[in-house]
N, C-alpha and C positions, 0 to 999 in steps of 0.2 A: 578393278573392273566393277561397274555397276550392274544393276539388274538387267538393263537393256542389252548389255554386252553378253550376258549369260543366256538370255532366252530369245534374243532377236532371231528373226526367221532366216538369217544367213543368206540374204539376197545381197550380193556384194558387188557393186559397180567399182571400176578401177580406173580412175582418170590419171593417176600418177605412177611413176616407176622410179627407182626399183623397189621402194619400200612397200608399195601396195602389192607388188608381186610377191615379196617375202611374206607379207601378212596373209595374202591369199593362199599361199602354200601351207602356212602354219595353221590356218583355219580350215584347210581342206576343201576349198571351193571346187565344185564340180557342176557341170551342166545337168539339168534335170532330163533324164532319158525318157524316151517314149515307152509307155507301158505295153506289154504283150501278155497274152494268156499265161505264158510260162512264168512271167514275173508275178502274176497273182499267187501262184503256188509258193514262190520264193518269199513273198511278203508274209504269207501265213507262217512259214517256217521261221522267219526272222533269225536266221542262224547267226551265232557269234563268229566273228572273224578276227584274225590277228590284226595288230596295228597296221593300217594301210598307209600311214603318212610319215612315220618317224623312224623307219628302218628297224622296227622291233623294239625301239626304246619307249614307245607309248603303250597305252592300255589296249586290251582287246575291245572289239566293237560289236554292236548289234545292228542288223540291217534295218533300214527305214520301213515302217509299216504304213506310211502315208495316212496317218490318222488325223493330220491337220493341227496337231498340238504344238507345233514349233514355237509359236509366239507366247504360249502360256507355260512352256516347259515340257521338254520331251520326256514322256513317262517311260519309254523303253530304253533310253540311253543311246539313241542313234546319232544325236547331234554332236558335232565336234566343238563343244563349248570350252571356255578357257580352263575349266577344271579338268579337262581331258587333254589339253595341249600345254599351254604355258605353265599353269600352276602344277600340273602333274609332273612335267619335266623339271621344274624348279625344286619341288619337294624331293624328287628322285635324286637330285644332285646336291641335297643337303640344306635347302632353304626351309625355314620354319614358317608356315602359314598360319595366321591366327584368324579363323573364320568367325562369323557372327560376332564381330567386335564393333563397338560404337564409341566414338569420342564424346565424352560428356562434359569435359572441362579443359581449359587451357590455362597455363600459368606462365607469367613472364619470367625469363631468366634473370637472376639477381643482378648481373652486371651488363647484360646485353639487351634486355627488354624483350618485346614481342617479335618473333620471327626475324631474327637479326640477319639471316642469310637470304632473305627474300629480295629478289632483284627489283630495282626501281623501274626497270623496263617492262615489268610484268603487265600485260594487257595492251602494250603499244601496237602490236600488229595482230590482235586477236579480237574477233567479234563473234556473235552467235551466228548460226547458219541461216537465220532469217526465214525460217519456213512458215508457211501458212498451210495447215493441213485441213482438208475438207473431206468428210466421210460420207459415202452414199450407201444406205442400207436397203435391203430388199423388203418389200411389203408382204411377201408370202414366205412361209417356211419351206425351204428346199434343202433337206438333209444332204443330198448328194453334193452340194456345193462345199460342204465341210471336209470332204475327202481329198487328200493330196498334201503336198508340201505347202507351207503357208503362203509363199509368194512364188508364182511360177512364170509370170510374164509382166511386162510393163511397156508403156508407150509414152512418147514425148510429143504431144500434138503441136507444141510451139517451144520457143526458147526457154520459157520459165515454168511451164506446166509439166507435171509428171503424174501419170495415172497407172495404178497397179491394183490387182485384186489382192486382198489381204484375208487369208482364210484362217478361221479359228475352229476348234472342235466344238461339238454340240454343248450347249449350256454355258457358253462363254460370251454371251451378248454384251456384258459390261465392259469387256476389253475394247469395244469400239469407241469408248469414251476417252481412252488414254492416248497420249502422244509422247514423243521423246525428242529432245534436242541436244546438241553438243556444241562446245566452243571450238572453233577452228579459225584459221587465218583468212579463209574465204569460203563462200558457199560452193562446195565441190560437187554437190548433188550425189553424195555418197552416204550410206547409212552409218550411224555412229559406231557400230561394231568394227567396220573396216577402217574408219578414220582413226579411232582410238588405237587400234592395233598397229597401223602404219606409222602413226606419230611416235608410238612407243618404240617400234623397231628402229626408227631413225635415231631417236635419242640414245638408245642403248648401243647403237652401232658406233657411237663416238666415245664410248666408255673405254678407258685403257685397260689392257691386261695387267694383272697383278705384277708390280715391280717396274712397269713402264711409265714414262712421263705422261702427264695429263696435258694434252694440247688444247683442251677446250678453253675458250676465253673466260676470264673472271666474271663472276656475277655482276651484272650492271653494265658490262662492256657492250660495244656494238657487235652486230652479227658478223661472224667470220665463217666462211665456207671451209669445211674440213673434209678430208677423205675418211671413209669408214675404217674402223679398226677390225682386222681379222682376229677372232678369238683363238686363243691357244687350245682351248678344250671346249668345242661346241657341244651343246646338249644333244643336238640331232646329228647323227653321223653323216659324213659325206656320201652322196649317192642316194640318200632317202629323198622322197618327193618334197619334203619340207626342209631340205638342207639350206643353210644360210648362203644367200647369193647377193652380191652387190651390183650386178650388171645384168 
């Protein structure tokens, strides 16, 4: 997962199923509720709560303070980022994660050359999401606009345009100069966080259980539609909001 997946504002549109549904429940997607005076006191308290997504298998949480810092990194730990769902569960089940690691050099294998297992079909049905992003900034300083979840609404004035407010905390003006794109098979109108998660969920759903036959076609073969494989030992228990579902 790249930086965009870790700090994106978690505004998650969902055009496809079932893998967007699975990704949505893993990322903990919820509608933004209306604020009330009582909520103001609750935000100040920002009480720690037990894992609300993974049936007690995930970490405890902190309530959202609506500081507007979603896009630059949640300072209070309220966001359900990949280090609090997929990576957390992977490490809990024995996976070793190597953070802050950078590839500095590649060497060819003595008898097989560079990337021998790379499919010749790579890129056949993939293109960029072809976005053109235009930002509109206010001419006056209005601190009240920085308060709240980063993205709370959006409109589609026509078939190709999409307009949404993008909120940053105070002193984050430079973030308005940044954009992000991802490679997908079509322009789905969905942000990279959900696209990456759903594509990964689909790919991993075809991975066989240990000791079972691998039914996936060989690298370089034509596309074959396969049924998902039900894992023998799912990381998220059955009955939890983010339990694995294929329908």
